[in-house]
C-alpha positions as CSV (number, residue, x, y, z in Angstrom):
1,M,-3.4,-1.3,2.0
2,A,-3.0,-4.9,3.2
3,D,0.1,-6.0,1.8
4,L,1.6,-9.6,2.8
5,L,5.4,-9.7,3.0
6,K,6.7,-12.7,2.3
7,T,10.3,-13.8,3.0
8,F,12.6,-16.6,0.9
9,L,15.8,-17.8,1.2
10,G,18.0,-18.1,-1.8
11,L,21.5,-19.9,-1.8
12,S,24.3,-19.9,-4.1
13,A,27.0,-21.4,-5.5
14,T,30.3,-19.8,-6.6
15,V,32.1,-21.5,-9.7
16,A,34.2,-22.8,-7.6
17,L,32.3,-24.8,-6.0
18,S,32.0,-23.1,-2.6
19,L,29.5,-21.7,-1.2
20,A,28.8,-18.2,-1.3
21,T,27.4,-15.6,0.3
22,S,23.2,-15.4,0.8
23,S,20.7,-13.8,2.3
24,P,17.0,-13.7,2.0
25,V,15.6,-12.1,-0.5
26,F,12.2,-9.4,1.1
27,A,9.5,-9.9,-1.5
28,I,6.8,-7.4,-1.9
29,D,4.2,-10.3,-2.9
30,Y,0.8,-8.6,-4.6
31,Q,-2.4,-8.8,-2.4
32,P,-6.1,-8.3,-3.9
33,F,-7.2,-4.6,-2.7
34,D,-3.2,-3.3,-2.1
35,W,-3.6,-0.5,-4.5
36,V,-7.0,0.9,-2.8
37,P,-5.8,4.3,-1.2
38,L,-6.8,4.8,2.7
39,P,-7.7,8.5,3.6
40,A,-5.0,11.5,3.4
41,G,-3.4,11.6,6.6
42,Q,-3.7,8.2,7.3
43,D,-0.7,6.6,9.7
44,V,-0.3,3.0,9.4
45,F,1.9,0.8,11.6
46,M,2.2,-3.0,10.5
47,G,4.4,-5.9,11.9
48,Y,4.8,-9.2,10.6
49,Y,6.6,-12.0,11.7
50,E,7.3,-16.0,9.7
51,F,8.8,-18.6,10.9
52,A,9.5,-21.8,8.5
53,V,11.7,-24.9,8.3
54,H,13.0,-25.5,4.7
55,S,14.5,-29.3,3.9
56,E,15.8,-28.6,0.6
57,F,18.3,-26.6,-1.3
58,N,18.0,-26.2,-4.7
59,N,21.1,-25.3,-7.0
60,V,21.2,-24.4,-10.9
61,I,24.2,-26.3,-11.1
62,S,24.6,-29.2,-8.9
63,G,20.4,-30.1,-8.8
64,T,18.5,-30.4,-5.9
65,A,19.7,-31.5,-2.0
66,K,17.7,-33.2,0.2
67,G,19.2,-35.3,2.6
68,A,20.7,-33.7,5.8
69,T,19.8,-30.1,4.2
70,S,17.8,-28.1,6.5
71,L,17.8,-23.9,7.4
72,N,15.3,-22.6,9.9
73,T,14.0,-18.9,9.3
74,N,12.6,-16.4,12.0
75,I,11.7,-13.1,9.9
76,G,10.0,-10.3,11.4
77,V,9.2,-7.0,9.4
78,A,8.5,-3.5,11.0
79,R,6.1,-1.8,8.7
80,Y,5.2,2.2,8.4
81,L,2.9,3.9,6.0
82,H,1.8,7.6,5.3
83,Y,-0.7,8.4,3.1
84,G,-1.2,12.1,1.5
85,L,-2.4,14.1,-1.3
86,L,0.0,15.7,-3.9
87,G,-1.4,17.4,-7.0
88,G,-5.3,16.3,-6.5
89,H,-4.1,12.3,-6.5
90,P,-3.1,9.9,-3.2
91,Y,0.0,8.7,-2.6
92,V,2.0,6.7,0.0
93,L,4.9,6.6,1.5
94,D,6.0,3.0,2.6
95,F,9.3,2.4,4.7
96,I,9.7,-1.7,5.8
97,L,12.8,-2.9,7.9
98,P,13.3,-6.7,8.1
99,F,15.0,-8.3,10.8
100,G,15.6,-11.7,12.0
101,A,17.7,-14.8,12.7
102,L,18.8,-18.1,10.3
103,T,19.8,-21.2,12.0
104,N,20.0,-24.5,11.6
105,G,22.0,-24.3,8.0
106,R,23.1,-27.5,6.5
107,I,23.3,-28.6,2.7
108,A,23.8,-32.6,2.4
109,G,25.7,-32.6,6.0
110,T,27.7,-29.6,5.6
111,H,27.0,-27.1,8.5
112,L,26.5,-23.4,7.7
113,N,27.0,-20.5,9.9
114,D,23.9,-19.0,11.9
115,A,23.1,-15.2,10.9
116,S,20.9,-13.0,12.6
117,G,20.1,-9.2,12.5
118,I,18.7,-6.7,10.1
119,G,17.8,-7.0,6.5
120,D,18.2,-4.3,4.1
121,P,15.7,-1.8,4.6
122,I,13.0,-1.1,2.0
123,A,11.6,2.5,1.0
124,S,8.9,3.0,-1.4
125,I,6.7,6.2,-3.0
126,G,3.7,4.9,-4.7
127,Y,1.1,7.4,-6.6
128,W,-2.4,7.0,-7.7
129,L,-2.9,8.2,-11.6
130,V,-6.2,7.3,-11.2
131,N,-8.6,7.5,-7.9
132,D,-12.2,6.8,-8.8
133,P,-14.0,5.0,-6.1
134,A,-17.0,6.0,-7.9
135,N,-16.6,3.3,-10.5
136,K,-14.3,1.3,-8.6
137,R,-11.5,2.2,-11.0
138,Y,-7.6,2.8,-9.3
139,I,-4.8,3.2,-11.4
140,S,-0.9,3.2,-9.8
141,A,2.2,3.3,-10.1
142,A,4.9,2.2,-7.4
143,I,8.7,2.2,-6.7
144,F,10.7,0.2,-4.1
145,V,14.2,0.9,-3.7
146,T,16.3,-1.5,-1.1
147,L,19.0,0.1,0.7
148,P,22.4,-2.7,0.7
149,V,22.6,-2.1,4.8
150,G,21.5,-5.0,6.5
151,T,24.0,-7.0,8.6
152,Y,26.5,-8.4,6.1
153,D,30.0,-10.3,6.1
154,P,31.5,-11.6,2.9
155,K,33.1,-14.7,4.5
156,K,29.9,-15.9,6.2
157,S,27.8,-18.6,3.9
158,L,24.4,-17.2,5.5
159,N,23.5,-12.8,5.3
160,L,20.8,-11.1,6.2
161,G,21.6,-8.1,4.1
162,S,22.4,-8.7,0.2
163,N,25.1,-5.9,-0.2
164,R,23.4,-5.0,-3.4
165,W,20.6,-2.3,-4.5
166,Q,17.5,-3.6,-5.7
167,T,14.9,-1.1,-7.6
168,D,11.5,-2.7,-7.9
169,L,8.9,-0.8,-10.6
170,Q,5.4,-1.6,-10.2
171,L,2.5,-0.7,-12.2
172,D,-1.4,-1.7,-10.8
173,Y,-4.6,-1.8,-11.6
174,T,-8.1,-2.7,-9.7
175,Q,-11.4,-2.6,-11.2
176,G,-14.6,-3.2,-9.7
177,L,-16.7,-5.4,-11.5
178,S,-19.7,-6.1,-9.5
179,D,-20.7,-5.7,-6.0
180,R,-19.0,-8.5,-5.1
181,F,-16.4,-9.3,-7.6
182,T,-13.1,-7.2,-8.2
183,I,-10.0,-7.7,-10.5
184,D,-6.4,-6.6,-9.6
185,V,-3.7,-6.7,-12.2
186,S,-0.1,-5.9,-11.6
187,G,3.2,-5.8,-13.3
188,V,6.9,-5.3,-11.6
189,W,10.1,-4.9,-12.9
190,T,13.2,-5.5,-10.8
191,Y,16.8,-4.4,-11.3
192,Y,19.5,-5.9,-8.9
193,G,22.7,-4.0,-8.7
194,D,25.9,-6.2,-8.1
195,N,27.1,-7.4,-4.8
196,S,31.2,-7.1,-5.6
197,D,32.1,-8.5,-2.3
198,A,30.5,-11.9,-2.6
199,G,32.4,-14.8,-0.1
200,P,35.5,-15.3,0.9
201,G,37.2,-14.6,-2.5
202,H,35.3,-11.1,-2.5
203,Q,33.9,-11.8,-6.0
204,T,31.8,-10.2,-8.3
205,L,27.9,-11.5,-7.8
206,S,25.3,-10.6,-10.4
207,Q,21.6,-10.7,-11.1
208,R,19.8,-10.0,-14.4
209,S,16.3,-8.4,-13.7
210,T,13.7,-10.2,-13.2
211,Y,9.6,-9.7,-14.5
212,A,6.6,-10.7,-13.2
213,A,3.3,-10.5,-13.1
214,Y,0.0,-10.7,-11.0
215,V,-3.7,-11.3,-11.8
216,W,-6.3,-11.5,-8.7
217,L,-10.4,-12.1,-8.9
218,S,-11.6,-11.9,-5.6
219,Y,-15.0,-12.1,-4.7
220,D,-16.7,-10.3,-1.0
221,V,-18.5,-13.0,0.5
222,T,-20.1,-10.4,2.7
223,P,-21.0,-6.5,2.3
224,E,-19.3,-5.8,5.5
225,L,-16.1,-7.0,4.4
226,V,-15.8,-4.5,1.8
227,R,-14.2,-0.9,2.3
228,N,-15.7,1.7,0.8
């Protein structure tokens, strides 16, 4: 499995037009061959790092701010995966810990605080309902639970933690079409708990559930890159 973890920053405004507490959202982005299992007993340690410079703030109420607007994000991720067998089918345990710093935050010239620490850790289990290497067919289901224990201060505009639970349910289908072509299809439903301590006014921040779908058609340039 070669998941690529991306990060993006979501900033919100309260109804009083003051900046509410905000945090990075760590999304599990589906990639080709993510859900082709490794052999049982395998342990994998992974690390990611992303540095990004942002120059726009998009808000559904006030529109897009561009002038004198910035944010630098330094985000690292430590990850551990363990593969095993249960009922004759593969499973994977997945633990993710984001950490980093948010600096140089400004919106239309208004300076925001810097933030550093750990993000909300994620625990996951995935299970293969169908594991058919001979026919290059894999069907799996996974749940990702985000724990609200990251660094968080309601008095600050920027935070690494989000102070809310999040649950992602994911279904995946991978099918080899020939010696070189593979199609991957995934659907994701995400539920967001409430942040009941958002901003200095200790407001409640809610978000509706979201849905996402991914479709990848992959071509192996050389058979040496294909894992059997």
